[in-house]
LUMMI-111960 format. One line per field, with one value per residue: residue number from 0; residue in three letters; x, y, z of N, C-alpha, C, O in turn. Coordinates in pm, whole numbers, plus 50000, padded with zeros to 5 digits. Layout:
BEGIN
zator NUM/...
lumza ALA/...
n.X X/...
n.Y Y/...
n.Z Z/...
ca.X X/...
ca.Y Y/...
ca.Z Z/...
c.X X/...
c.Y Y/...
c.Z Z/...
o.X X/...
o.Y Y/...
o.Z Z/...
This chain:
BEGIN
zator 0/1/2/3/4/5/6/7/8/9/10/11/12/13/14/15/16/17/18/19/20/21/22/23/24/25/26/27/28/29/30/31/32/33/34/35/36/37/38/39/40/41/42/43/44/45/46/47/48/49/50/51/52/53/54/55/56/57/58/59/60/61/62/63/64/65/66/67/68/69/70/71/72/73/74/75/76/77/78/79/80/81/82/83/84/85/86/87/88/89/90/91/92/93/94/95/96/97/98/99/100/101/102/103/104/105/106/107/108/109/110/111/112/113/114/115/116/117/118/119/120/121/122/123/124/125/126/127/128/129/130/131/132/133/134/135/136/137/138/139/140/141/142/143/144/145/146/147/148/149/150/151/152/153/154/155/156/157/158/159/160/161/162/163/164/165/166/167/168/169/170/171/172/173/174/175/176/177/178/179/180/181/182/183/184/185/186/187/188/189/190/191/192/193/194/195/196/197/198/199/200/201/202/203/204/205/206/207/208/209/210/211/212/213/214/215/216/217/218/219/220/221/222/223/224/225/226/227
lumza MET/VAL/LEU/LEU/VAL/LEU/LEU/ALA/ALA/LEU/PHE/PHE/VAL/PRO/ALA/THR/TYR/GLY/LEU/PRO/ASP/GLU/ALA/VAL/GLY/ARG/VAL/VAL/SER/VAL/ILE/SER/GLY/ASP/SER/LEU/GLY/VAL/GLU/MET/LEU/ILE/ALA/ASP/GLU/ARG/THR/ASN/ALA/ILE/ASP/SER/ILE/LYS/LEU/ALA/ASP/ILE/ALA/ALA/PRO/SER/THR/VAL/THR/ASP/GLN/GLY/LYS/ALA/SER/GLN/LYS/TYR/ALA/LEU/SER/LEU/LEU/LYS/ASN/LYS/MET/VAL/TYR/LEU/ASP/ILE/ASN/ASP/ASN/ASN/SER/THR/ARG/ASN/GLU/TRP/ASN/GLN/LEU/PHE/CYS/VAL/VAL/TYR/LEU/MET/ASP/SER/ASP/TYR/ARG/PRO/VAL/TRP/PRO/PRO/VAL/ASN/ARG/ILE/LEU/VAL/GLU/ASP/GLY/TYR/ALA/ARG/GLN/VAL/ASP/ASP/PRO/ASN/ASN/GLU/PHE/ASP/PRO/SER/ILE/TRP/TRP/LYS/PRO/PRO/PRO/VAL/PHE/PRO/PRO/GLY/GLU/LYS/ARG/ASP/GLN/LEU/ILE/ALA/MET/LEU/GLU/LYS/ALA/LYS/GLN/ASP/GLN/GLU/ASN/ALA/LEU/ALA/ALA/PRO/SER/PRO/ILE/GLU/PRO/ALA/ILE/ALA/SER/ASN/SER/ASN/LEU/SER/MET/LEU/ILE/GLY/SER/SER/LYS/SER/SER/PHE/ALA/ALA/GLY/SER/SER/LYS/GLN/GLY/SER/VAL/LEU/GLU/LYS/ASP/ALA/SER/SER/GLY/ARG/ILE/SER/ILE/GLY/TYR/ARG/LYS
n.X 50099/50192/50381/50231/50101/50322/50396/50166/50197/50429/50339/50166/50273/50438/50713/51050/51235/51536/51634/51512/51678/51880/51937/51795/51555/51403/51123/51145/51077/50862/50934/50829/50585/50764/51003/51192/51294/51496/51597/51862/51851/51982/52264/52401/52695/52687/52500/52401/52380/52125/51943/51863/51613/51533/51250/51291/51226/50984/50780/50667/50422/50512/50538/50445/50202/49843/49805/50059/50060/49868/49988/50209/50069/49945/50165/50280/50085/50109/50369/50502/50715/50738/50907/51103/51225/51513/51598/51864/51987/52234/52344/52557/52559/52464/52317/52119/52119/52060/52171/52025/51952/51886/51623/51427/51143/51025/50761/50718/50583/50431/50608/50830/50913/50942/50685/50482/50306/50601/50658/50688/50544/50282/50227/50200/49989/49791/49762/49906/50158/50357/50499/50816/51038/51378/51654/51909/51919/51929/51672/51374/51064/50854/50835/50713/50432/50378/50282/50279/50603/50801/50995/51317/51437/51588/51917/51934/51678/51683/51886/51751/51531/51679/51815/51571/51468/51682/51680/51427/51450/51653/51532/51306/51473/51593/51368/51292/51503/51693/51614/51839/51918/51725/51743/51868/51677/51531/51734/51738/51509/51411/51427/51272/51029/50976/50959/50743/50541/50559/50384/50491/50593/50863/50925/51133/51056/50806/50497/50372/50362/50413/50375/50114/49993/49670/49370/49082/48794/48597/48652/48926/49122/49452/49579/49781/49777/49792/49951/49888
n.Y 49870/50125/50160/50184/50431/50596/50581/50695/50938/51034/51021/51242/51485/51732/51724/51830/51988/52063/52399/52543/52753/52850/53039/53372/53535/53745/53687/53766/53703/53472/53221/52968/52720/52587/52718/53000/53345/53487/53730/53774/53835/53758/53612/53283/53106/52962/53099/53325/53691/53758/53503/53181/52978/52635/52459/52200/51859/51865/51888/52107/52165/52260/52599/52658/52512/52513/52414/52464/52759/52804/52696/52865/53100/53065/53031/53266/53431/53339/53398/53605/53883/53830/53743/53480/53170/52974/52633/52482/52223/51998/51779/51610/51766/52119/52254/52250/52146/52397/52571/52612/52661/52397/52385/52371/52563/52817/53004/53303/53403/53674/53722/53666/53378/53039/52902/52630/52408/52354/52545/52401/52165/52270/52344/52104/51978/52133/52074/52194/52092/51808/51561/51464/51255/51308/51108/51191/51419/51594/51593/51461/51430/51299/51384/51624/51593/51528/51591/51945/52058/52172/52459/52548/52854/53074/53193/53327/53420/53624/53785/53888/54036/54218/54349/54466/54612/54797/54921/55014/55207/55387/55470/55617/55824/55940/56048/56240/56395/56677/56778/56706/56441/56277/56126/55890/55725/55625/55477/55260/55102/54842/54729/54913/54872/54630/54667/54846/54653/54485/54349/54327/54385/54395/54224/54015/53774/53551/53416/53219/52897/52801/52855/52782/52707/52798/52680/52808/52636/52678/52918/52865/53025/53103/53133/53247/53068/53005/52767/52647
n.Z 49986/50080/49894/49656/49719/49704/49440/49316/49423/49292/49034/49016/49109/48953/48722/48789/48556/48374/48304/48007/47882/47711/47538/47496/47302/47043/46849/46526/46259/46080/45894/45812/45909/46099/46109/46204/46242/46465/46676/46890/47227/47472/47417/47303/47287/47063/46873/46636/46589/46496/46412/46229/46302/46346/46458/46644/46598/46465/46178/45949/45680/45341/45241/45008/44976/45055/45325/45436/45424/45589/45837/45861/45907/46135/46316/46297/46429/46677/46767/46648/46717/46990/47294/47344/47519/47404/47375/47299/47067/47180/47091/46853/46528/46582/46383/46081/45726/45615/45770/45998/46337/46548/46787/47084/47161/47386/47489/47697/48033/48200/48382/48303/48286/48156/47957/47960/47740/47523/47213/46992/47040/47072/46805/46679/46811/46753/46494/46299/46232/46199/46428/46445/46534/46588/46600/46637/46774/47107/47211/47356/47229/47345/47605/47598/47618/47869/48200/48316/48406/48681/48648/48764/48916/48689/48567/48323/48309/48508/48402/48181/48306/48441/48214/48079/48260/48307/48050/48043/48258/48129/47903/48025/48148/47912/47783/47960/47940/47781/47449/47258/47323/47256/46990/47081/47184/46952/46852/47003/46943/46950/47209/47331/47217/47314/47582/47589/47522/47734/48030/48279/48607/48650/48855/49067/49182/49247/49351/49217/49081/48815/48456/48216/47879/47789/47596/47460/47432/47232/47074/47027/47091/47226/47555/47845/48143/48485/48675/48998
ca.X 49997/50293/50433/50121/50074/50440/50378/50074/50247/50510/50266/50074/50387/50508/50871/51148/51329/51651/51579/51527/51699/52030/51943/51672/51538/51280/51100/51127/51011/50828/50950/50710/50533/50863/51132/51187/51398/51523/51689/51929/51878/52084/52313/52474/52814/52620/52402/52441/52291/51997/51962/51767/51586/51426/51197/51328/51142/50843/50776/50530/50407/50573/50459/50377/50079/49744/49822/50178/50043/49788/50075/50276/49998/49929/50299/50280/49990/50153/50515/50567/50752/50721/51016/51110/51352/51565/51672/51954/52046/52381/52407/52611/52547/52353/52248/52101/52204/52032/52231/51927/51966/51788/51583/51293/51108/50922/50704/50729/50466/50455/50710/50954/50918/50910/50550/50469/50399/50695/50570/50689/50424/50173/50209/50148/49871/49679/49733/49996/50284/50354/50580/50922/51138/51508/51724/52043/51945/51927/51563/51283/50940/50754/50830/50622/50309/50379/50227/50375/50710/50836/51131/51383/51477/51701/52013/51885/51551/51743/51947/51649/51471/51782/51827/51479/51451/51764/51634/51314/51512/51732/51410/51258/51579/51600/51238/51303/51627/51668/51605/51949/51934/51606/51768/51913/51553/51489/51827/51706/51367/51360/51405/51170/50903/50961/50937/50609/50449/50556/50298/50562/50642/51001/50960/51236/51001/50654/50430/50303/50467/50440/50254/50075/49904/49538/49303/48947/48737/48499/48731/49052/49225/49540/49622/49851/49723/49891/49936/49930
ca.Y 49988/50237/50185/50258/50578/50671/50584/50795/51088/51066/51040/51371/51579/51785/51685/51931/51983/52172/52521/52552/52898/52848/53161/53440/53607/53805/53644/53895/53680/53339/53163/52866/52678/52525/52807/53132/53432/53515/53835/53725/53942/53718/53491/53167/53094/52905/53175/53468/53816/53723/53359/53121/52863/52513/52386/52065/51729/51872/51930/52189/52166/52366/52722/52647/52461/52577/52375/52531/52880/52820/52664/52973/53222/53037/53023/53404/53488/53295/53406/53730/53994/53767/53701/53339/53093/52866/52517/52438/52088/51970/51633/51606/51902/52193/52308/52149/52180/52520/52651/52662/52593/52311/52442/52374/52711/52827/53131/53336/53464/53823/53733/53599/53225/52960/52858/52497/52325/52428/52599/52285/52061/52344/52323/51949/51960/52215/52025/52280/52042/51685/51530/51353/51236/51308/51029/51233/51546/51553/51606/51348/51500/51247/51467/51742/51549/51485/51707/52049/52055/52312/52502/52617/52982/53072/53294/53404/53512/53726/53881/53964/54130/54338/54430/54525/54724/54929/54982/55119/55336/55468/55543/55718/55923/56011/56116/56363/56499/56782/56712/56633/56298/56194/56032/55767/55644/55567/55381/55134/55087/54692/54708/55007/54792/54512/54745/54875/54534/54408/54387/54290/54501/54357/54169/53933/53663/53528/53307/53118/52789/52801/52887/52682/52768/52749/52708/52805/52532/52738/53004/52808/53126/53073/53227/53202/53063/52967/52638/52679
ca.Z 49994/50080/49756/49571/49748/49663/49312/49289/49445/49200/48892/49026/49125/48814/48716/48778/48449/48375/48235/47857/47859/47679/47491/47501/47174/46986/46720/46400/46127/46070/45751/45795/46051/46192/46086/46263/46245/46596/46726/47027/47334/47554/47308/47333/47187/46909/46813/46570/46636/46431/46369/46177/46393/46316/46573/46672/46606/46416/46036/45895/45538/45260/45225/44860/44993/45136/45453/45475/45444/45716/45934/45873/45963/46281/46381/46302/46510/46806/46781/46595/46825/47110/47341/47364/47551/47328/47432/47182/47048/47220/47029/46717/46478/46629/46272/45963/45611/45578/45864/46089/46476/46608/46906/47125/47184/47481/47522/47832/48094/48212/48494/48240/48308/48033/47946/47933/47663/47420/47096/46918/47073/47023/46647/46650/46903/46676/46374/46202/46198/46259/46528/46372/46632/46517/46720/46631/46854/47237/47255/47346/47219/47421/47734/47574/47636/48000/48282/48323/48494/48759/48609/48849/48893/48585/48545/48196/48351/48598/48308/48090/48378/48469/48095/48039/48370/48254/47929/48069/48302/48020/47802/48106/48154/47793/47765/48067/47911/47674/47314/47177/47375/47194/46911/47137/47185/46832/46802/47068/46923/46970/47333/47360/47185/47424/47713/47575/47541/47858/48142/48405/48683/48656/49008/49044/49228/49230/49442/49137/49044/48680/48359/48115/47788/47779/47472/47472/47351/47137/46982/46988/47123/47323/47640/47943/48251/48588/48757/49141
c.X 50084/50359/50345/50095/50192/50448/50284/50119/50341/50448/50193/50163/50442/50667/50927/51259/51448/51603/51616/51572/51855/52049/51824/51670/51400/51252/51066/51073/50974/50829/50842/50673/50633/51005/51109/51313/51419/51628/51744/51908/51965/52130/52380/52594/52784/52563/52468/52335/52151/52008/51829/51735/51494/51382/51207/51222/50991/50876/50660/50548/50480/50470/50395/50230/49974/49778/49954/50163/49958/49895/50158/50200/49970/50047/50322/50209/50048/50275/50577/50593/50748/50874/51005/51245/51381/51629/51744/52009/52194/52433/52456/52604/52428/52279/52226/52161/52176/52096/52143/51967/51852/51750/51444/51262/50997/50882/50737/50613/50517/50553/50855/51006/50890/50773/50559/50320/50493/50608/50592/50568/50300/50135/50149/50023/49770/49667/49812/50126/50262/50490/50679/51031/51273/51594/51881/52039/51914/51763/51455/51145/50827/50745/50723/50464/50285/50307/50327/50480/50712/50974/51182/51406/51602/51799/51974/51752/51597/51796/51855/51580/51554/51800/51704/51444/51554/51714/51507/51346/51580/51619/51345/51337/51579/51459/51232/51410/51599/51675/51720/51976/51827/51635/51818/51797/51517/51610/51815/51566/51309/51327/51281/51028/50887/50907/50777/50502/50460/50445/50342/50586/50803/51048/51041/51167/50845/50612/50378/50414/50515/50338/50253/49993/49759/49467/49154/48881/48652/48567/48853/49156/49307/49567/49710/49786/49824/49844/49979/50023
c.Y 50130/50260/50220/50393/50648/50690/50682/50928/51130/51100/51182/51485/51617/51749/51816/51908/52086/52280/52521/52690/52908/52982/53229/53525/53650/53745/53751/53857/53521/53294/53068/52828/52621/52597/52932/53210/53481/53626/53798/53841/53887/53589/53378/53184/53031/52984/53301/53573/53803/53599/53291/52987/52756/52457/52231/51950/51747/51900/51975/52164/52285/52475/52743/52585/52530/52545/52460/52672/52891/52792/52811/53092/53189/53057/53197/53476/53462/53356/53559/53850/53958/53727/53549/53276/52992/52758/52469/52311/52092/51840/51674/51757/51985/52264/52208/52209/52316/52623/52684/52581/52522/52368/52390/52511/52713/52978/53168/53403/53622/53836/53671/53459/53170/52909/52705/52493/52411/52456/52471/52179/52149/52330/52198/51946/52017/52183/52101/52209/51899/51644/51422/51370/51220/51223/51099/51372/51498/51557/51482/51419/51435/51316/51586/51720/51511/51608/51818/52045/52181/52330/52553/52752/52975/53196/53378/53495/53643/53830/53946/54055/54245/54413/54515/54653/54827/54996/55074/55233/55435/55537/55641/55840/56004/56108/56247/56438/56595/56711/56659/56490/56218/56105/55888/55677/55561/55457/55262/55105/54938/54674/54800/54933/54682/54569/54776/54773/54467/54442/54368/54416/54482/54298/54037/53801/53657/53403/53190/53021/52779/52823/52784/52760/52702/52782/52705/52719/52567/52814/52943/52922/53061/53165/53176/53194/53010/52853/52661/52570
c.Z 49991/49953/49651/49585/49706/49507/49263/49307/49334/49047/48897/49053/48980/48840/48723/48670/48459/48288/48093/47810/47802/47601/47504/47373/47149/46863/46610/46275/46142/45943/45710/45936/46158/46184/46113/46229/46386/46634/46868/47131/47441/47469/47397/47247/47070/46838/46745/46621/46617/46366/46302/46248/46350/46425/46552/46663/46544/46266/45992/45748/45466/45245/45089/44856/45066/45282/45515/45499/45571/45833/45955/45934/46092/46364/46407/46415/46672/46847/46759/46709/46953/47176/47397/47434/47440/47388/47295/47186/47091/47153/46889/46659/46527/46511/46158/45837/45552/45669/45989/46219/46522/46742/46941/47196/47274/47480/47665/47893/48108/48331/48432/48252/48178/48071/47903/47837/47559/47287/46999/46928/47036/46876/46614/46702/46800/46529/46250/46164/46251/46336/46461/46474/46569/46637/46727/46720/46998/47304/47254/47331/47298/47566/47716/47598/47770/48084/48303/48426/48579/48708/48726/48823/48800/48570/48431/48221/48422/48504/48222/48179/48394/48339/48065/48143/48346/48147/47946/48146/48214/47931/47894/48112/48048/47747/47855/48042/47815/47541/47257/47229/47302/47093/46958/47162/47082/46811/46897/47071/46962/47113/47388/47321/47263/47537/47714/47584/47648/47969/48273/48475/48723/48800/48978/49100/49223/49315/49345/49095/48906/48591/48254/48009/47783/47665/47480/47370/47224/47036/46940/47030/47240/47432/47746/48076/48361/48660/48892/49190
o.X 50054/50387/50388/50071/50175/50496/50318/50092/50337/50494/50161/50120/50485/50725/50868/51353/51452/51529/51733/51518/51938/52161/51728/51774/51301/51336/50960/51029/51048/50733/50777/50710/50603/51105/51014/51417/51312/51747/51662/51959/52028/52061/52404/52598/52859/52563/52564/52230/52067/52080/51715/51818/51379/51464/51149/51125/50899/50991/50558/50657/50504/50349/50310/50153/50014/49781/49950/50236/49980/49889/50163/50259/49969/50033/50369/50261/50036/50291/50665/50503/50754/50955/50919/51357/51289/51724/51682/52072/52270/52550/52400/52637/52313/52181/52295/52238/52243/52079/52179/52006/51739/51843/51358/51340/50897/50969/50778/50537/50611/50579/50956/51123/50825/50742/50639/50231/50459/50503/50497/50513/50214/50020/50058/49937/49674/49590/49790/50198/50171/50593/50638/51097/51289/51599/51962/52145/51879/51738/51451/51108/50721/50645/50659/50383/50176/50282/50448/50440/50640/51060/51101/51398/51696/51743/51980/51726/51550/51763/51880/51564/51514/51801/51723/51403/51521/51704/51486/51293/51563/51627/51325/51286/51569/51461/51170/51427/51487/51733/51702/52062/51842/51567/51810/51817/51477/51581/51883/51505/51193/51223/51205/50930/50773/50807/50700/50393/50374/50420/50269/50596/50856/51159/51017/51227/50775/50685/50345/50532/50633/50221/50347/49933/49738/49482/49102/48903/48643/48550/48892/49274/49259/49580/49723/49740/49935/49729/50096/50070
o.Y 50226/50373/50287/50467/50764/50791/50754/51020/51243/51180/51235/51594/51531/51746/51912/51831/52178/52248/52503/52742/52977/53034/53156/53581/53609/53744/53815/53937/53448/53321/53076/52877/52608/52550/52988/53155/53529/53599/53794/53949/53970/53488/53378/53261/53046/52954/53364/53546/53830/53588/53334/52897/52787/52402/52161/51964/51669/51933/51906/52144/52392/52457/52828/52601/52613/52638/52513/52723/52982/52869/52860/53175/53281/53098/53246/53564/53542/53370/53615/53899/54048/53679/53509/53323/52930/52787/52425/52274/52177/51803/51760/51854/51942/52333/52107/52305/52358/52744/52767/52464/52572/52402/52367/52562/52643/53065/53084/53462/53676/53948/53639/53428/53232/52879/52667/52573/52523/52396/52445/52125/52094/52308/52186/51904/51949/52240/52077/52256/51869/51701/51312/51472/51122/51267/51062/51433/51382/51529/51408/51472/51494/51297/51632/51813/51460/51714/51793/52028/52279/52243/52607/52783/52898/53305/53500/53605/53753/53948/54062/54167/54358/54536/54631/54764/54944/55119/55178/55342/55556/55655/55753/55950/56125/56217/56347/56542/56601/56603/56553/56425/56097/56002/55788/55555/55446/55352/55163/55085/54917/54618/54760/54941/54638/54519/54745/54794/54381/54561/54384/54527/54547/54311/53964/53701/53754/53308/53080/53053/52755/52816/52718/52863/52581/52895/52597/52725/52491/52784/52961/52904/52989/53284/53054/53296/52974/52836/52693/52575
o.Z 49920/49912/49557/49490/49669/49454/49169/49230/49286/48966/48790/49013/48903/48948/48673/48685/48540/48196/48056/47712/47861/47597/47525/47337/47211/46773/46614/46192/46208/45871/45606/46043/46277/46238/46059/46194/46424/46619/46959/47101/47506/47452/47517/47151/46973/46718/46789/46680/46703/46267/46318/46254/46319/46498/46469/46737/46565/46234/45991/45696/45523/45239/45063/44762/45148/45362/45626/45584/45651/45929/46068/46003/46173/46479/46509/46484/46765/46968/46823/46776/47038/47097/47475/47410/47387/47461/47199/47285/47045/47161/46821/46727/46521/46539/46141/45839/45458/45651/46072/46217/46535/46815/46856/47276/47263/47470/47745/47815/48049/48375/48494/48231/48095/48187/47818/47864/47520/47264/46925/46833/46967/46839/46532/46625/46765/46452/46131/46076/46328/46297/46426/46494/46496/46752/46812/46738/47017/47421/47155/47435/47319/47635/47811/47597/47796/48027/48308/48541/48555/48717/48801/48704/48817/48560/48444/48172/48394/48516/48189/48131/48367/48345/48027/48110/48363/48145/47884/48126/48229/47897/47847/48088/48063/47688/47818/48106/47766/47525/47197/47169/47289/47090/46887/47160/47100/46754/46871/47175/46996/47148/47476/47394/47279/47589/47805/47638/47670/47994/48371/48423/48813/48852/48881/49062/49195/49340/49390/49077/48877/48628/48211/48040/47775/47618/47509/47249/47128/46917/46824/46999/47328/47400/47746/48127/48323/48699/48912/49303
């Protein structure tokens, strides 16, 4: 009986995974349902300033087909101009023949924590891509379908919060300064846009355990909800 209780507890307690935050970026283009252009905000030694990302272990239809156009449109609505965490493949080659970086991609909530499930699964689950498990990369897509994990606090999140907070303060200082400093605001437009779209108060901590994507059954609209 004790063994059964322990097994039940393990089944219902969310797993604790390593943080999927090897890099942080902003999605600047959606080439197809499984290919993105990402501007790096917090880079990794394997990333370029603006990099081409291939969503690992999924395949979206070609954009020359109606299905591919629908997949691209859906990914665009989900990702364009959003900040994301990138979990980069560490096994064998990190890039494919088109020099795209293999990644599992996570949206983030208003407290800058990764949101479960990853974007890769969302596209499969909503019928805009199919799952293709590549044995040559480090990822196991079966994990995507398990209960939401608890991600531990992450250094990249702290860096991102500090970066955005500084950019916000710089913007406020520039707006309050005499006009000769105003051109500096325009030169940092990307961070300004991110600041403007952020709903966070840049709090370093939160009482919530994690965030999950929720989909409205009637409209299909996706939103971020919190798991206690």
